[in-house]
C-alpha positions in Angstrom: 135.6 120.5 31.2 134.7 117.6 29.0 131.3 116.0 29.8 132.7 112.5 30.7 135.2 114.1 33.1 132.4 116.1 34.8 130.4 112.9 35.1 133.3 111.0 36.7 134.0 113.8 39.2 130.3 114.0 40.1 130.2 110.3 40.8 133.3 110.4 43.0 131.9 113.3 45.0 128.5 111.6 45.4 130.0 108.4 46.6 131.6 110.1 49.6 128.3 111.6 50.7 125.5 109.6 49.2 124.9 106.8 51.6 123.5 107.1 55.1 124.4 104.7 57.8 125.5 101.2 57.3 123.9 98.7 59.5 126.2 95.9 60.4 124.8 93.5 63.0 126.2 90.6 65.0 123.9 87.6 65.4 123.0 86.9 69.0 122.0 83.4 68.1 124.2 80.4 68.4 123.3 78.8 65.1 123.9 75.0 65.4 123.5 74.1 61.7 126.4 74.5 59.3 127.6 73.2 56.0 129.2 69.8 56.0 132.8 69.6 54.9 133.9 67.4 52.1 134.2 63.8 53.4 134.1 61.8 50.2 136.9 63.1 48.1 134.6 65.3 46.0 136.8 68.3 46.7 139.6 66.5 44.9 137.4 65.8 41.9 136.5 69.4 41.6 140.2 70.4 41.8 140.8 68.1 38.9 138.2 70.2 36.9 139.7 73.5 37.9 139.0 75.2 34.6 135.4 74.0 34.6 134.6 75.1 38.1 136.5 78.4 38.2 136.2 79.3 34.5 139.4 81.2 33.9 139.9 82.9 37.3 142.5 85.4 36.2 140.9 86.3 32.9 137.4 87.0 34.3 138.5 88.4 37.7 136.7 85.7 39.7 136.9 86.5 43.4 135.1 83.4 44.9 133.4 80.2 43.8 131.5 78.0 46.3 129.6 74.9 45.2 127.4 72.9 47.6 125.5 69.7 47.1 123.4 67.9 49.7 124.5 70.5 52.3 128.2 69.5 51.7 130.8 71.9 50.3 132.2 70.1 47.3 134.3 73.1 45.9 135.5 76.4 47.4 138.1 78.8 46.3 138.9 82.5 46.7 141.2 84.9 45.0 142.2 88.6 44.8 142.4 88.9 48.6 138.9 87.6 49.2 138.5 84.8 51.8 135.9 82.7 53.4 135.3 85.4 56.0 135.5 88.6 53.8 132.1 89.9 52.7 131.5 90.8 49.0 129.2 93.3 47.5 126.2 91.4 46.1 124.9 94.1 43.8 121.5 93.1 42.4 121.5 89.8 44.3 120.4 92.1 47.1 117.0 92.3 45.3 116.1 88.7 46.1 116.7 89.4 49.8 114.4 92.5 49.5 111.8 90.3 48.0 112.0 87.8 50.9 111.5 90.6 53.4 108.5 91.9 51.6 106.9 88.5 51.5 107.5 88.1 55.3 106.1 91.5 56.1 103.0 91.0 54.0 102.4 87.8 55.9 102.9 89.5 59.2 100.4 92.3 58.3 98.0 89.8 56.8 98.0 91.8 53.6 97.5 90.2 50.2 100.3 90.5 47.6 97.8 92.6 45.6 97.9 95.2 48.4 98.0 98.7 46.8 101.2 100.6 47.4 99.3 103.8 47.4 97.5 102.7 50.6 100.9 103.2 52.3 102.7 105.9 50.4 100.7 109.0 49.5 103.1 110.1 46.7 101.7 107.2 44.7 98.1 108.3 45.1 97.9 109.6 41.5 96.2 108.4 38.3 97.6 105.1 37.1 100.2 105.0 39.9 97.5 104.5 42.5 96.8 101.0 41.0 100.4 99.7 41.5 100.4 96.7 43.8 103.2 95.0 45.8 103.0 92.2 43.3 103.6 94.6 40.4 106.7 96.0 42.1 108.0 92.5 42.9 107.6 91.5 39.3 109.1 94.7 37.9 105.9 95.6 36.1 104.8 98.8 37.9 104.7 100.7 34.6 106.9 103.4 36.0 109.4 104.8 33.4 112.9 103.6 34.1 116.2 103.2 32.2 118.5 100.5 33.8 121.7 101.5 32.0 125.1 101.4 33.7 128.6 102.2 32.3 127.5 101.8 28.7 125.1 104.7 28.8 125.4 106.6 32.1 124.0 109.9 31.0 120.6 108.3 30.2 120.7 106.0 33.3 118.1 106.4 36.0 119.9 103.9 38.2 123.2 105.8 38.0 121.3 109.0 38.8 119.6 107.2 41.8 122.7 105.6 43.2 125.3 108.3 42.6 124.3 111.6 41.1 121.3 113.6 42.3 118.7 111.3 43.8 120.6 109.2 46.3 119.1 110.9 49.4 115.7 109.1 49.1 115.9 106.5 46.3 112.4 105.1 46.9 110.8 108.6 46.6 112.8 109.3 43.4 111.3 106.1 41.9 107.8 106.9 43.0 108.0 110.3 41.2 108.8 108.7 37.9 106.1 109.0 35.2 103.9 106.1 34.3 104.4 104.8 30.8 102.1 101.8 31.1 99.3 100.4 33.2 100.6 98.3 36.2 101.1 94.7 35.4 101.3 95.0 31.6 105.0 95.5 30.8 108.1 93.9 32.4 110.9 96.5 32.8 113.8 95.6 35.0 114.2 98.5 37.5 116.5 98.9 40.5 114.2 101.8 41.4 111.3 99.5 42.0 113.2 97.5 44.6 114.2 100.6 46.5 110.6 101.8 46.3 109.6 98.5 48.0 112.2 99.0 50.7 110.8 102.5 51.4 107.3 101.0 51.5 108.6 98.4 54.0 110.0 101.1 56.2 106.6 102.9 56.3 105.0 99.7 57.8 107.0 100.2 61.0 106.3 102.8 63.7 110.0 103.5 64.3 113.3 103.5 62.4 115.0 101.1 64.8 112.3 98.4 64.2 113.0 98.8 60.5 116.8 98.8 60.9 116.7 95.5 62.9 114.1 93.8 60.7 116.4 92.0 58.2 118.5 90.6 61.0 115.6 89.6 63.3 113.5 88.2 60.5 116.0 86.6 58.1 119.7 86.8 58.8 119.8 85.7 62.4 117.3 82.8 62.0 119.3 81.1 59.2 122.8 81.9 60.7 123.9 84.8 58.4 126.5 86.7 60.5 128.5 88.6 57.9 125.8 90.9 56.5 126.1 94.6 56.1 123.3 96.5 54.4 123.8 100.2 53.5 120.9 102.7 53.7 120.2 105.9 51.7 120.1 109.2 53.5 116.4 108.8 54.3 117.1 105.6 56.2 115.8 103.1 53.7 117.9 100.0 52.9 119.3 100.2 49.3 117.6 97.0 48.5 118.6 97.0 44.9 122.4 97.0 45.3 124.1 97.5 48.6 124.1 94.3 50.6 127.4 92.7 51.5 128.1 89.2 52.8 130.3 86.1 52.4 129.8 83.4 49.9 128.9 80.8 52.6 126.3 83.1 54.0 124.8 83.9 50.6 124.5 80.1 50.1 122.4 79.9 53.2 119.9 82.2 51.6 119.9 79.9 48.5 119.3 76.9 50.8 116.3 78.7 52.4 114.6 79.0 49.1 115.7 75.5 48.1 113.8 74.4 51.3 110.8 76.5 50.2 111.2 79.0 53.0 111.8 76.6 55.9 115.0 76.1 58.0 115.9 73.7 60.8 113.2 71.4 62.2 110.7 72.7 59.6 110.6 76.2 61.1 109.1 78.6 58.5 111.2 81.7 57.9 109.5 82.9 54.7 105.9 81.8 53.8 106.0 78.8 51.5 103.3 80.2 49.3 105.3 83.4 48.7 108.4 81.4 47.9 106.6 79.2 45.4 104.9 82.2 43.8 108.3 84.0 43.6 109.6 81.2 41.3 106.8 81.4 38.8 107.1 83.5 35.7 105.5 87.0 36.1 102.7 87.4 33.5 104.1 90.7 32.2 107.4 89.0 31.3 105.9 86.7 28.7 103.6 89.5 27.5 106.6 91.7 26.9 108.7 89.0 25.3 105.9 87.2 23.6 107.4 87.2 20.1 110.7 85.7 21.0 111.7 82.5 19.2 114.6 81.4 21.4 115.0 81.0 25.1 114.9 84.1 27.2 115.7 84.6 30.8 112.4 85.0 32.7 111.6 86.6 36.0 109.5 85.9 39.1 109.5 88.0 42.3 113.0 89.3 42.1 114.4 86.0 41.0 115.7 85.1 37.5 114.2 81.8 36.1 115.1 79.2 33.5 111.5 78.5 32.8 110.2 79.0 29.2 107.5 81.4 28.1 104.8 79.6 25.9 106.4 80.8 22.6 109.9 80.0 23.5 111.5 77.0 21.8 114.1 76.3 24.6 115.1 77.3 28.1 117.4 80.2 28.5 120.2 78.0 29.6 119.8 74.8 27.4 120.6 71.5 28.9 119.9 72.8 32.5 116.8 71.9 34.4 113.9 74.3 34.0 113.5 74.6 37.8 116.9 76.4 38.1 116.5 79.8 39.7 119.1 82.5 40.1 119.8 85.8 41.9 122.2 87.8 39.7 124.3 90.9 40.2 126.4 93.5 38.4 129.9 92.5 37.4 129.1 88.8 37.4 127.7 88.0 40.9 125.7 84.7 40.8 123.6 82.7 43.2 122.3 79.7 41.3 120.0 77.1 42.9 119.6 73.6 41.3 116.5 72.0 43.1 116.7 68.6 41.5 120.3 68.2 42.4 119.9 69.7 45.9 122.8 72.0 45.0 123.8 75.7 45.2 126.5 77.6 43.4 127.9 81.0 44.3 130.3 83.1 42.1 131.7 86.5 43.1 133.6 88.6 40.6 134.7 91.9 39.3 133.8 91.4 35.6 133.5 95.0 34.7 133.8 94.3 31.0 130.9 91.8 31.3 132.8 89.0 29.4 132.3 86.3 32.0 130.3 83.5 30.3 127.7 83.0 33.0 125.6 80.5 31.0 128.5 78.2 30.0 129.7 78.3 33.6 126.3 77.2 34.9 126.1 74.5 32.3 129.5 73.1 33.3 128.7 73.3 37.0 125.4 71.5 36.4 127.1 68.8 34.4 129.8 68.3 37.1 127.2 68.1 39.9 125.7 65.0 38.2 122.4 63.4 39.3 
């Protein structure tokens, strides 16, 4: 059998058995707050700029676009059988939710962000690895060897191996067993494994599985009115924090609003500690160390959020013409949650851009321009 056929058959087999339970929940809270509907004709204005807002729906397989300004929905459209109430896989946008939960749990335990992961997980109590902190993992700078390849190079991909092939049973443990190739905090290396390691560490802070299972809903989803979330777990019972969270566009925008409000919700109630939120939106030191010789704008990274901020040697922001305070959660196949603080705006795009031809930067520039001041 040809290698690529064997690879495809292996993936199809693994998909049917890889995941443990899914954990759908129904919010028991009667959330009073909701988005305002368009009252000023702005929806009509967006419709007149259809190509700008939706950016070639059929060509790029866009499934949903939702744009909100000042808590008012100014544009919303769905396609390919997706609707306002049908959840969409978020892929790596899931990572930003994982980060929020870690920040909340550290606060609850009164642990610093420099808490050693090896204090909780004995498999990390080895030379070099024992110095990995929660901050290192949040900033993708643990030093653990990792290849984040997908369809383009699946045979050398640790993430494909983790999600589909041999190591789906305990994804966090698989990551913890990777060799160290650098000291923690020195090199930025994007790794879905590090997020799943964080979610395994999170589980170890609870005395029972049920407390862990309910934590995202009790701590984050229910308090801000997210009712559509389903988050799949691996076979060890850890949430697949890197990739397997599903929700609607409107619910995802609520999460963007939470960070827009620096971790607070209604009546100033704090959901995620403000200090953690603000720290999450600063460039991780290892990012600029790793990219220090770049002469043009490069996408930077905080605590599981992508940033438009410049490293010292960059000549321009990654997305020119867009405010430096723009921050984004991004996912495979063109999933986007973009937050524009100065414009008090949020943009969500769901898609199935498997060829990776959707022009994310141009779309964000166009949305930014249309939002105005």
